C-alpha positions as CSV (number, residue, x, y, z in Angstrom):
1,X,0.0,0.1,0.0
2,X,2.7,2.4,0.9
3,X,4.4,2.2,-2.4
4,X,1.1,3.4,-4.0
5,X,1.0,6.5,-2.0
6,X,3.5,8.4,-4.2
7,X,1.7,7.7,-7.5
8,X,-1.6,8.6,-5.8
9,X,0.0,11.9,-4.5
10,X,1.3,12.6,-8.0
11,X,-2.1,11.8,-9.4
12,X,-3.8,14.2,-6.9
13,X,-1.3,17.0,-8.0
14,X,-1.9,16.4,-11.6
15,X,-5.7,16.6,-11.0
16,X,-5.2,19.9,-9.2
17,X,-3.0,21.3,-11.9
18,X,-5.4,20.3,-14.6
19,X,-8.3,22.0,-12.7
20,X,-6.3,25.1,-12.1
21,X,-5.3,25.0,-15.8
22,X,-8.9,26.2,-16.5
23,X,-7.7,29.6,-15.3
24,X,-4.7,29.5,-17.6
25,X,-4.2,28.6,-21.2
26,X,-4.5,25.2,-22.6
27,X,-1.5,23.3,-24.1
28,X,-1.0,23.9,-27.8
29,X,-0.6,20.8,-29.9
30,X,0.3,20.1,-33.7
31,X,-2.5,19.4,-36.1
32,X,-2.5,15.7,-36.7
33,X,-4.6,13.3,-38.9
34,X,-5.9,11.8,-35.6
35,X,-7.3,15.3,-34.5
36,X,-8.7,16.0,-38.0
37,X,-10.4,12.6,-37.8
38,X,-11.9,13.5,-34.4
39,X,-13.3,16.6,-35.9
40,X,-14.5,14.7,-39.0
41,X,-16.5,12.3,-36.6
42,X,-17.9,15.3,-34.5
43,X,-18.9,17.6,-37.3
44,X,-22.6,17.6,-38.3
45,X,-23.5,15.3,-41.2
46,X,-25.9,17.8,-42.5
47,X,-25.9,21.5,-43.0
48,X,-28.7,23.4,-41.3
49,X,-29.8,24.9,-44.8
50,X,-29.6,23.3,-48.2
51,X,-27.1,25.2,-50.5
52,X,-28.8,27.1,-53.2
53,X,-25.9,26.7,-55.4
54,X,-22.3,25.3,-55.4
55,X,-20.4,27.3,-52.8
56,X,-16.8,28.2,-52.7
57,X,-15.1,29.7,-49.5
58,X,-11.6,31.2,-49.3
59,X,-9.9,30.6,-46.0
60,X,-7.1,33.2,-45.6
61,X,-4.9,32.5,-42.7
62,X,-1.8,34.8,-43.3
63,X,-0.5,36.3,-40.1
64,X,2.1,39.0,-40.0
65,X,1.6,39.7,-36.2
66,X,0.8,37.4,-33.4
67,X,0.7,33.9,-34.6
68,X,-2.2,31.8,-33.0
69,X,-1.2,28.2,-32.8
70,X,-4.8,27.1,-33.6
71,X,-4.7,28.5,-37.2
72,X,-4.0,25.2,-39.0
73,X,-6.7,23.4,-36.9
74,X,-9.2,26.2,-37.6
75,X,-8.5,25.9,-41.3
76,X,-8.9,22.1,-41.2
77,X,-12.3,22.6,-39.1
78,X,-13.7,24.9,-41.7
79,X,-12.8,22.7,-44.5
80,X,-14.1,19.7,-42.8
81,X,-17.4,21.3,-41.9
82,X,-18.0,22.2,-45.5
83,X,-16.9,18.8,-47.0
84,X,-18.8,16.6,-44.7
85,X,-22.1,18.4,-44.9
86,X,-21.8,19.4,-48.6
87,X,-22.4,23.0,-47.6
88,X,-19.3,24.4,-49.4
89,X,-15.8,23.7,-50.7
90,X,-12.7,25.5,-49.5
91,X,-9.7,26.9,-51.0
92,X,-6.9,27.5,-48.3
93,X,-4.5,30.3,-49.4
94,X,-2.3,32.9,-47.8
95,X,-1.7,34.8,-51.2
96,X,-2.8,38.3,-50.9
97,X,-3.5,38.4,-54.5
98,X,-6.6,36.3,-54.0
99,X,-8.0,39.8,-53.0
100,X,-7.5,41.2,-56.4
101,X,-11.0,41.9,-57.9
102,X,-10.6,39.3,-60.6
103,X,-9.7,36.6,-58.0
104,X,-12.0,37.4,-55.1
105,X,-15.0,37.3,-57.3
106,X,-14.9,33.5,-57.6
107,X,-15.6,33.1,-53.9
108,X,-19.0,33.2,-52.1
109,X,-17.5,34.0,-48.8
110,X,-14.0,34.9,-47.2
111,X,-12.8,33.5,-43.9
112,X,-10.2,35.6,-42.0
113,X,-8.8,32.9,-39.9
114,X,-6.7,34.5,-37.2
115,X,-4.9,36.7,-39.7
116,X,-3.4,39.0,-37.2
117,X,-1.3,41.8,-38.6
118,X,1.6,43.8,-36.9
119,X,0.5,46.2,-34.3
120,X,2.1,49.2,-36.0
121,X,-0.7,49.5,-38.9
122,X,-2.9,46.5,-38.1
123,X,-3.0,45.9,-41.9
124,X,-1.9,42.4,-43.2
125,X,-1.8,43.8,-46.7
126,X,0.3,46.8,-45.8
127,X,2.6,44.4,-43.7
128,X,3.2,42.2,-46.7
129,X,3.9,44.9,-49.1
130,X,5.7,47.6,-47.0
131,X,6.3,47.1,-43.2
132,X,7.5,43.4,-43.5
133,X,8.1,43.1,-47.2
134,X,11.3,41.2,-46.8
135,X,9.6,38.5,-44.7
136,X,6.3,38.2,-46.4
137,X,6.4,40.0,-49.8
138,X,9.8,39.5,-51.4
139,X,8.3,39.2,-54.9
140,X,7.0,42.9,-54.5
141,X,10.2,44.4,-53.1
142,X,11.4,45.8,-56.3
143,X,8.3,47.8,-56.8
144,X,8.5,51.5,-55.8
145,X,7.3,52.1,-52.3
146,X,4.3,54.4,-53.3
147,X,3.2,51.7,-55.8
148,X,3.3,49.0,-52.9
149,X,1.3,51.3,-50.7
150,X,-1.3,51.8,-53.4
151,X,-1.5,48.0,-54.0
152,X,-2.1,47.4,-50.3
153,X,-5.0,49.9,-50.5
154,X,-6.2,48.2,-53.6
155,X,-6.4,44.9,-51.9
156,X,-8.3,46.4,-48.9
157,X,-10.7,48.2,-51.2
158,X,-11.3,45.1,-53.2
159,X,-12.3,43.3,-50.0
160,X,-14.6,46.0,-48.7
161,X,-16.3,46.4,-52.1
162,X,-16.6,42.6,-52.4
163,X,-18.5,42.4,-49.0
164,X,-20.7,45.6,-49.9
165,X,-21.7,43.9,-53.3
166,X,-22.9,40.8,-51.6
167,X,-19.9,38.6,-50.6
168,X,-19.8,36.9,-47.3
169,X,-17.3,37.6,-44.6
170,X,-16.5,35.2,-41.7
171,X,-14.1,36.5,-39.1
172,X,-12.7,33.8,-36.7
173,X,-11.0,34.9,-33.4
174,X,-7.9,37.0,-34.0
175,X,-9.1,37.8,-37.6
176,X,-10.9,40.7,-36.0
177,X,-7.6,42.5,-35.4
178,X,-7.2,43.0,-39.1
179,X,-7.6,46.6,-40.3
180,X,-8.1,47.3,-36.6
181,X,-7.3,51.1,-37.0
182,X,-10.0,51.5,-39.7
183,X,-13.2,52.9,-38.6
184,X,-14.7,51.7,-41.9
185,X,-13.8,48.1,-41.3
186,X,-14.9,48.4,-37.7
187,X,-18.4,49.4,-39.0
188,X,-18.4,46.6,-41.6
189,X,-17.5,43.8,-39.0
190,X,-19.4,45.4,-36.0
191,X,-16.4,46.2,-33.9
192,X,-12.7,46.2,-33.4
193,X,-10.5,44.3,-31.1
194,X,-9.6,46.2,-27.9
195,X,-7.8,43.9,-25.6
196,X,-8.5,40.6,-23.8
197,X,-8.1,39.6,-20.0
198,X,-5.8,36.5,-19.5
199,X,-7.0,33.2,-20.9
200,X,-9.4,31.5,-18.6
201,X,-12.6,29.5,-18.5
202,X,-15.3,31.5,-20.2
203,X,-19.0,31.0,-19.9
204,X,-21.1,32.1,-22.9
205,X,-24.8,32.5,-22.9
206,X,-26.9,32.4,-26.0
207,X,-28.8,35.7,-26.5
208,X,-31.8,34.1,-28.0
209,X,-32.4,30.4,-27.4
210,X,-34.8,30.3,-30.4
211,X,-32.6,31.9,-32.9
212,X,-31.7,29.3,-35.7
213,X,-28.0,29.9,-35.4
214,X,-27.9,29.3,-31.6
215,X,-30.1,26.3,-31.6
216,X,-27.2,23.8,-31.5
217,X,-26.6,25.0,-27.8
218,X,-29.9,23.9,-26.8
219,X,-30.4,26.9,-24.5
220,X,-27.4,25.7,-22.3
221,X,-24.3,27.8,-21.7
222,X,-21.3,27.1,-23.7
223,X,-18.2,26.7,-21.4
224,X,-14.6,26.6,-22.7
225,X,-11.1,28.0,-22.0
226,X,-10.5,31.0,-24.4
227,X,-9.3,34.5,-24.4
228,X,-12.2,36.8,-23.3
229,X,-12.0,39.2,-26.2
230,X,-13.4,42.9,-25.7
231,X,-14.2,45.3,-28.5
232,X,-14.1,49.0,-29.3
233,X,-14.7,51.5,-32.0
234,X,-18.0,50.5,-33.7
235,X,-18.8,48.0,-31.1
236,X,-20.4,50.5,-28.8
237,X,-23.2,50.9,-31.3
238,X,-24.2,47.4,-31.0
239,X,-25.1,47.4,-34.6
240,X,-25.5,43.7,-35.1
241,X,-27.4,40.8,-34.1
242,X,-25.7,39.3,-31.1
243,X,-25.6,35.5,-30.7
244,X,-23.3,34.7,-27.8
245,X,-22.8,36.9,-24.6
246,X,-20.0,36.4,-22.0
247,X,-20.9,35.9,-18.6
248,X,-18.7,38.7,-17.3
249,X,-19.5,37.9,-13.5
250,X,-17.6,34.7,-14.0
251,X,-14.5,36.2,-15.4
252,X,-11.5,36.9,-13.1
253,X,-11.0,40.6,-12.1
254,X,-8.9,42.6,-14.5
255,X,-7.8,46.2,-13.9
256,X,-8.1,47.1,-17.5
257,X,-11.6,46.0,-17.6
258,X,-13.2,48.1,-14.9
259,X,-16.2,49.0,-17.1
260,X,-16.6,45.4,-18.4
261,X,-20.4,45.2,-17.0
262,X,-21.4,48.6,-18.4
263,X,-22.5,47.2,-21.8
264,X,-23.2,43.7,-22.9
265,X,-20.0,41.8,-23.9
266,X,-20.8,39.8,-26.9
267,X,-18.3,37.4,-28.6
268,X,-20.3,36.4,-31.6
269,X,-22.8,38.0,-34.0
270,X,-24.1,38.4,-37.4
271,X,-24.9,41.6,-39.5
272,X,-25.6,43.0,-42.9
273,X,-23.2,45.2,-44.7
274,X,-25.0,46.8,-47.7
275,X,-25.5,43.5,-49.9
276,X,-23.1,41.4,-47.9
277,X,-23.4,39.4,-44.7
278,X,-20.8,39.1,-41.8
279,X,-20.4,36.5,-39.2
280,X,-18.0,37.1,-36.3
281,X,-17.1,34.3,-33.9
282,X,-14.4,34.9,-31.2
283,X,-14.3,31.1,-30.1
284,X,-11.7,30.0,-30.1
285,X,-8.0,30.6,-29.3
286,X,-7.8,26.9,-28.4
287,X,-8.4,24.2,-30.9
288,X,-9.9,22.1,-28.1
289,X,-13.1,24.2,-28.3
290,X,-13.8,22.6,-31.7
291,X,-14.1,19.2,-30.2
292,X,-17.5,20.3,-28.9
293,X,-20.3,19.4,-31.3
294,X,-22.3,22.6,-30.6
295,X,-19.5,24.9,-31.6
296,X,-19.0,23.2,-34.8
297,X,-22.7,23.2,-35.6
298,X,-22.9,26.9,-34.6
299,X,-20.0,27.8,-36.9
300,X,-21.4,25.9,-39.8
301,X,-24.6,27.7,-39.4
302,X,-22.8,31.1,-39.3
303,X,-20.9,30.3,-42.5
304,X,-24.1,29.3,-44.2
305,X,-25.7,32.6,-43.2
306,X,-22.8,34.5,-44.9
307,X,-23.2,32.4,-48.0
308,X,-26.9,33.5,-48.3
309,X,-28.2,29.9,-47.8
310,X,-29.4,30.3,-44.3
311,X,-31.9,33.1,-43.6
312,X,-32.4,34.2,-40.1
313,X,-33.0,37.4,-38.1
314,X,-30.0,39.5,-38.5
315,X,-31.1,43.1,-37.6
316,X,-29.7,44.7,-34.3
317,X,-31.9,44.2,-31.2
318,X,-33.9,47.3,-30.5
319,X,-33.6,47.1,-26.7
320,X,-30.2,46.1,-25.8
321,X,-29.3,46.7,-22.1
């Protein structure tokens, strides 16, 4: 019996550590065929809406700033959701020339997958062509500086025009930091990234249990470990249809977030931008979150909304707190 005490003590310590780990980050892990297979098994067999046409989605994951470890997992997850359900096919590319008008027009929606830019300008196009041209845009290096700046603006304008004219936009987690200094893009997406308290267990409540997109949660809170994103710029207008709201009372105190309970803190929403449709989903910083079937069903529904295949209430709530 005595010789078993030590392993038991170790086990108790490990359990304590794993529990306390909910208040810290989760361990990163490399994308593997086993994990993809797990997502393949967990993903819904059927899409919530029948595609009205063959749909093609661009997954853009170029990051010139903070590199989220979950980027390859998120790409794989989006691809699997479309393939298994038949809702859409994906093209995965980090080539900024996909945003040229002649190229972007082939897609029904664009996914910005954690495409975090450098903090200086918060613009992944400008980083590739100007700020970090040696690292990300060697082929453009010989172009005059003004021409490269103009090209960065052309890519940005092509994206905003694409959305306004009816293209779909899906912004996943850190993707919202893109064009973070632009009031225009903030209006398009519904807000801009401000900061986040430390990674911890986050409890999300569905704003409307009966909304077609939140039905996968069955009226139950969605609990996972994530970075609790907070937003600014256009966010304060709440000019979107909120889907998931953070239970801020459950978050650990953070000196920078003293006003956290003054307005609702949503982490996912949908909205119109002229003819286009936008879906923002902050979950998740951690690929482990995608192992929960409800989140996969939710993301698939959101993507189908942007594709124009799933119609659902998307106007802002009239009486937000």
